C-alpha positions as CSV (number, residue, x, y, z in Angstrom):
1,M,40.8,98.0,-37.6
2,E,44.5,98.5,-37.1
3,I,46.8,95.7,-38.4
4,G,50.5,95.5,-38.7
5,T,52.3,95.8,-42.1
6,F,52.5,92.5,-43.9
7,E,56.3,92.6,-44.2
8,L,56.7,89.6,-46.6
9,E,54.1,90.9,-49.0
10,R,55.5,94.4,-49.0
11,Y,58.9,92.9,-49.7
12,F,57.5,90.9,-52.6
13,A,55.6,93.9,-53.9
14,E,59.0,95.7,-54.2
15,H,61.1,92.9,-55.6
16,E,59.0,89.9,-56.9
17,F,58.5,91.3,-60.4
18,S,61.8,93.0,-60.9
19,A,64.4,90.6,-59.6
20,Q,66.1,88.4,-62.3
21,Y,66.2,85.4,-60.0
22,L,63.7,84.5,-57.3
23,L,64.9,82.3,-54.5
24,S,62.1,83.2,-52.1
25,S,58.9,82.1,-53.9
26,S,56.9,79.6,-51.9
27,D,54.8,78.2,-54.6
28,C,55.5,75.5,-57.2
29,E,56.3,76.2,-60.8
30,A,53.1,77.7,-62.4
31,L,51.3,76.0,-65.1
32,S,50.5,77.9,-68.3
33,L,46.9,78.3,-69.5
34,P,47.4,76.1,-72.6
35,D,49.0,73.3,-70.5
36,L,46.1,73.4,-68.0
37,L,43.5,73.4,-70.8
38,D,45.2,70.4,-72.3
39,L,44.3,68.5,-69.2
40,A,40.6,69.2,-69.5
41,D,38.1,66.3,-70.1
42,N,35.1,66.6,-72.3
43,D,32.9,68.0,-69.5
44,T,35.3,70.6,-68.4
45,T,36.2,71.6,-71.9
46,R,32.5,72.3,-72.5
47,L,32.3,74.2,-69.2
48,W,35.2,76.4,-70.4
49,Q,33.9,77.0,-73.9
50,E,30.3,77.8,-72.8
51,L,31.4,80.0,-69.8
52,K,29.4,83.2,-69.2
53,L,31.3,85.9,-67.3
54,G,28.6,86.7,-64.8
55,Y,28.6,86.5,-61.0
56,T,29.1,83.1,-59.4
57,E,27.7,81.4,-56.4
58,S,29.0,82.9,-53.2
59,M,29.9,79.6,-51.6
60,G,31.6,78.4,-54.9
61,H,30.5,76.7,-58.1
62,P,28.6,73.6,-57.1
63,L,30.7,71.3,-59.3
64,L,33.9,72.8,-57.9
65,R,32.7,72.2,-54.3
66,E,31.8,68.6,-55.2
67,T,35.1,68.1,-56.8
68,I,36.9,69.6,-53.8
69,A,34.9,67.3,-51.4
70,E,36.3,64.2,-53.1
71,I,39.7,65.1,-51.7
72,Y,38.4,64.5,-48.1
73,K,36.8,61.7,-46.2
74,G,33.5,62.5,-44.5
75,I,33.2,66.0,-46.1
76,E,30.4,66.9,-48.4
77,A,30.1,69.7,-50.9
78,E,28.0,71.8,-48.5
79,N,31.0,71.6,-46.1
80,I,33.2,73.6,-48.5
81,L,33.4,77.4,-48.9
82,V,35.5,78.8,-51.8
83,A,37.5,82.0,-51.5
84,A,41.0,83.3,-52.1
85,P,43.3,81.6,-49.6
86,E,44.3,84.8,-47.9
87,E,40.7,85.8,-47.7
88,C,39.8,82.5,-46.1
89,I,42.3,83.2,-43.3
90,F,41.0,86.8,-42.7
91,L,37.4,85.9,-42.8
92,L,37.7,82.8,-40.7
93,M,39.5,84.6,-37.9
94,H,36.9,87.4,-37.9
95,A,34.2,84.8,-37.8
96,L,35.6,82.9,-34.8
97,L,37.6,85.4,-32.7
98,E,36.8,88.2,-30.3
99,P,39.0,90.7,-28.4
100,G,40.6,88.9,-25.4
101,D,40.6,85.4,-26.9
102,H,43.9,83.5,-26.7
103,V,45.3,82.0,-30.0
104,I,48.3,79.7,-30.4
105,S,50.0,79.6,-33.8
106,T,52.9,77.7,-35.4
107,F,55.8,80.1,-35.9
108,P,57.6,81.2,-38.0
109,G,54.9,81.3,-40.6
110,Y,52.7,83.3,-43.0
111,Q,52.1,86.5,-41.1
112,S,48.3,86.6,-41.5
113,L,48.0,83.3,-39.5
114,Y,48.8,85.3,-36.4
115,E,48.7,89.0,-37.3
116,V,44.9,89.0,-38.1
117,A,44.2,87.6,-34.6
118,R,46.4,90.3,-33.0
119,S,44.5,93.0,-35.0
120,I,41.2,91.6,-33.5
121,G,42.6,92.1,-30.0
122,C,43.6,88.5,-29.3
123,Q,46.6,87.4,-27.2
124,V,48.8,85.3,-29.5
125,T,51.3,82.7,-28.3
126,T,53.7,81.3,-30.9
127,W,54.6,77.6,-31.1
128,V,58.2,77.5,-32.2
129,P,60.0,74.3,-33.5
130,Q,63.4,73.1,-32.5
131,E,65.9,73.8,-35.3
132,T,68.5,71.4,-34.0
133,Q,66.0,68.6,-34.1
134,G,65.0,69.0,-37.8
135,W,62.4,71.8,-37.0
136,H,60.5,69.4,-34.8
137,F,57.3,70.9,-33.3
138,N,56.9,69.3,-29.8
139,V,53.3,68.6,-29.0
140,D,54.1,68.7,-25.3
141,D,55.1,72.3,-25.8
142,L,51.7,73.0,-27.3
143,A,49.8,71.4,-24.4
144,G,51.7,73.6,-22.0
145,M,50.6,76.8,-23.9
146,L,46.9,76.3,-23.5
147,Q,45.0,78.8,-21.3
148,T,41.5,78.9,-20.1
149,N,40.6,81.4,-22.8
150,T,42.4,79.6,-25.7
151,K,39.9,79.8,-28.5
152,L,41.9,78.8,-31.5
153,V,45.0,76.7,-32.3
154,V,46.6,77.4,-35.8
155,A,48.7,74.7,-37.3
156,N,50.5,74.6,-40.7
157,F,51.8,71.3,-42.0
158,P,53.7,70.8,-44.3
159,H,55.1,73.8,-42.6
160,N,56.0,77.0,-44.4
161,P,58.9,77.9,-44.3
162,T,60.7,75.0,-42.7
163,G,59.2,72.1,-44.7
164,Y,58.5,70.1,-41.5
165,V,55.9,67.4,-41.5
166,P,55.0,65.8,-38.1
167,S,54.4,62.1,-37.8
168,R,50.9,60.9,-37.9
169,E,51.1,60.1,-34.2
170,D,52.2,63.6,-33.4
171,F,49.4,65.1,-35.5
172,L,46.8,62.9,-33.9
173,A,48.1,63.9,-30.5
174,L,47.8,67.6,-31.6
175,V,44.2,67.1,-32.6
176,A,43.5,65.3,-29.3
177,I,44.9,68.1,-27.2
178,V,42.8,70.7,-29.0
179,R,39.7,68.5,-28.8
180,E,40.1,67.9,-25.1
181,H,40.4,71.7,-24.5
182,G,37.4,72.4,-26.7
183,A,39.2,75.0,-28.9
184,Y,38.9,75.4,-32.6
185,L,41.7,74.0,-34.8
186,F,42.6,76.0,-38.0
187,S,44.8,73.8,-40.1
188,D,46.7,75.5,-43.0
189,E,47.2,72.6,-45.4
190,M,48.2,74.6,-48.5
191,Y,51.2,72.3,-49.1
192,R,49.3,69.0,-48.7
193,F,50.3,66.2,-51.1
194,L,53.8,67.7,-51.6
195,E,55.4,65.4,-49.0
196,V,58.9,64.3,-50.0
197,D,58.4,60.7,-48.9
198,Q,55.5,58.7,-50.1
199,G,52.8,57.5,-47.7
200,V,53.3,60.2,-45.1
201,T,50.4,62.6,-46.1
202,L,48.5,63.5,-43.0
203,P,44.8,63.3,-42.8
204,A,43.1,66.6,-43.1
205,A,42.2,68.1,-39.8
206,C,38.6,68.5,-40.8
207,E,38.3,64.8,-41.2
208,L,39.4,64.2,-37.6
209,Y,37.7,66.9,-35.5
210,E,34.3,68.5,-35.7
211,R,35.7,71.9,-34.7
212,A,38.6,71.8,-37.2
213,V,38.7,73.9,-40.3
214,S,41.1,72.9,-43.1
215,L,42.5,75.5,-45.6
216,F,43.7,74.3,-49.0
217,G,43.8,75.7,-52.5
218,M,45.3,75.9,-55.9
219,S,48.3,78.3,-55.1
220,K,51.0,76.0,-53.9
221,T,50.6,72.2,-54.7
222,F,48.9,72.8,-58.0
223,G,51.1,75.7,-59.2
224,L,48.1,77.9,-59.9
225,P,48.3,80.9,-57.6
226,G,47.0,83.3,-60.3
227,L,43.6,81.6,-60.1
228,R,43.2,83.0,-56.5
229,I,41.1,79.9,-55.6
230,G,41.2,78.4,-52.2
231,W,38.7,76.9,-49.8
232,L,37.7,76.1,-46.2
233,A,36.6,72.6,-45.4
234,S,34.8,71.8,-42.1
235,N,31.9,69.9,-40.6
236,E,31.1,73.0,-38.5
237,R,28.5,74.4,-40.8
238,E,27.7,77.3,-38.5
239,T,31.3,78.6,-38.8
240,L,31.2,78.4,-42.6
241,E,27.9,80.3,-42.6
242,R,29.5,83.1,-40.6
243,V,32.4,83.2,-43.0
244,S,30.0,83.3,-45.9
245,M,28.1,86.3,-44.4
246,L,31.4,88.2,-43.9
247,K,32.4,87.3,-47.5
248,D,29.4,89.4,-48.6
249,Y,31.6,92.4,-47.6
250,T,34.8,91.3,-49.4
251,T,34.8,89.5,-52.8
252,I,31.1,88.2,-52.6
253,C,32.1,85.5,-55.1
254,S,35.0,84.0,-57.0
255,S,36.1,84.6,-60.6
256,A,34.0,82.4,-63.0
257,P,37.0,81.5,-65.2
258,S,39.2,80.7,-62.2
259,E,36.5,78.3,-60.8
260,V,36.3,76.3,-64.1
261,L,40.1,76.2,-64.4
262,A,40.3,74.9,-60.8
263,I,37.8,72.1,-61.6
264,I,40.1,71.1,-64.6
265,A,43.1,71.0,-62.4
266,L,41.5,69.1,-59.5
267,R,40.2,66.5,-62.0
268,A,43.8,66.1,-63.2
269,Q,45.4,66.3,-59.8
270,E,47.3,63.1,-60.0
271,R,49.2,64.2,-63.1
272,I,49.8,67.7,-61.7
273,I,51.0,66.6,-58.3
274,A,53.3,64.0,-59.8
275,Q,54.9,66.6,-61.9
276,Q,55.3,69.0,-59.0
277,T,56.7,66.4,-56.5
278,E,59.2,65.2,-59.1
279,R,60.4,68.7,-59.5
280,V,60.6,69.2,-55.7
281,A,62.6,66.0,-55.3
282,R,65.0,67.0,-58.0
283,N,65.5,70.5,-56.6
284,I,66.2,69.1,-53.1
285,G,68.9,67.1,-54.7
286,V,70.4,70.3,-56.1
287,L,70.2,71.9,-52.6
288,E,71.9,69.0,-50.9
289,T,74.8,69.3,-53.3
290,F,75.0,73.0,-52.9
291,F,74.8,73.1,-49.1
292,G,77.2,70.2,-48.9
293,E,79.8,72.3,-50.7
294,Y,79.3,75.4,-48.5
295,T,79.0,74.1,-45.0
296,D,81.0,77.1,-43.8
297,L,78.3,79.4,-45.1
298,F,75.0,77.6,-44.6
299,R,73.2,75.1,-42.3
300,W,70.0,73.5,-43.2
301,N,67.5,70.8,-42.3
302,R,66.3,68.8,-45.3
303,P,62.5,69.5,-45.7
304,K,60.0,66.8,-45.4
305,G,57.3,68.4,-47.4
306,G,56.2,71.5,-49.3
307,S,58.1,73.6,-51.9
308,I,60.2,75.7,-49.5
309,C,62.9,75.2,-46.9
310,F,64.5,77.4,-44.2
311,P,68.3,77.4,-44.3
312,R,70.4,79.4,-41.9
313,M,73.1,81.8,-43.3
314,L,76.2,81.6,-41.2
315,A,78.3,84.2,-42.9
316,V,76.3,87.3,-42.2
317,D,74.7,88.8,-39.1
318,D,71.6,90.2,-40.8
319,T,70.2,88.4,-43.9
320,Y,67.8,91.3,-44.7
321,D,70.8,93.7,-45.0
322,F,72.6,91.1,-47.1
C-alpha cells in the first residue's frame, strides 16, 4: 500500500510536545486521571479497582458498548465496534472500498478521511464550503458531484476545522441524497455535543440511514484523547463484521484500562460536556475580542460547533512559512 504523508500529524510530531504555546490543537482541554476517577460511580469504581490487565473483547467491553449505545436512538450494543478513532477510519474504508470506487468527502478536513480512500485506488471528489457564507456546505453541490460509481460519501459535522454545523434540514437533505443514490454514508461526529447554541445537535447519521456509519469517541468532546477509544455505530452489521475481521490485523482489541475509564466518562457525560462547552463559549468570546481588534490581520467566521475554528491570516502570503 502506498499512502501520502499525513502532513498534519508529521507537523504535530515535530512541534506538539516542544512548543510553549499550542494554538492548533483540535481537542478540548484534557481531564486528569484523578479528576476522571472522581466522577466514577460505585460500579465503575469497582471495575477500575478489580481490573485485570489482560486482553479485552475485540468488539469492545460489553458494558462499554452498552453505555455507548445509550447515546443513540435505535442502536443496540451489537451495533457498536470499539477501536481508536483513526483506526476506525482506516479499517472502515478498507472494509467498504475497492479500486475504482468514487468517494466524496467534506474538505478541508482530517487527511485520513480522504487520503485512505486515495491509497486504495479510489477517485476522490472534495466537497468544499463557501467561506463568504460562514463556511456553508451547499447540499446542491453535493448532489451534483454524485457519479454512477459513487460508493461512499464522507461528512464531518461539526466540521473540523471550520466549526460549521448545518441546519437539521440540510443534514436530512444530505442523508436523503445519499440514500437515493444507494451509497454508504460515513459520518465523522467526533465533535458531537460541542455545538455552540443549544438545541442544534444533529441526529447521528446511523439513526437516520441503514447504510450510514457514525464515528465518535473520547478524544474531542470528552477531552480524553490519551485513552485512544473511539467507535463505529451502524445498523449495517455486515460492515461492522468486516471491520472487526480487519481489526484482527491491527490492534485486535483495545486497552483494558482505557475501556473502563471510557465507561466512567460516558456515565458522567453531562458534567464533562457542560464543562467543555462552557470553556468553548468562553474562548469564543476571547477570539471575538481579539479578531475584532485586528481586522486588518485576520478574517474569521464564528464557529457553530466543535473546539476549533479556521481564521484567515491577511498579513502573510504563506502561513506555513510564517
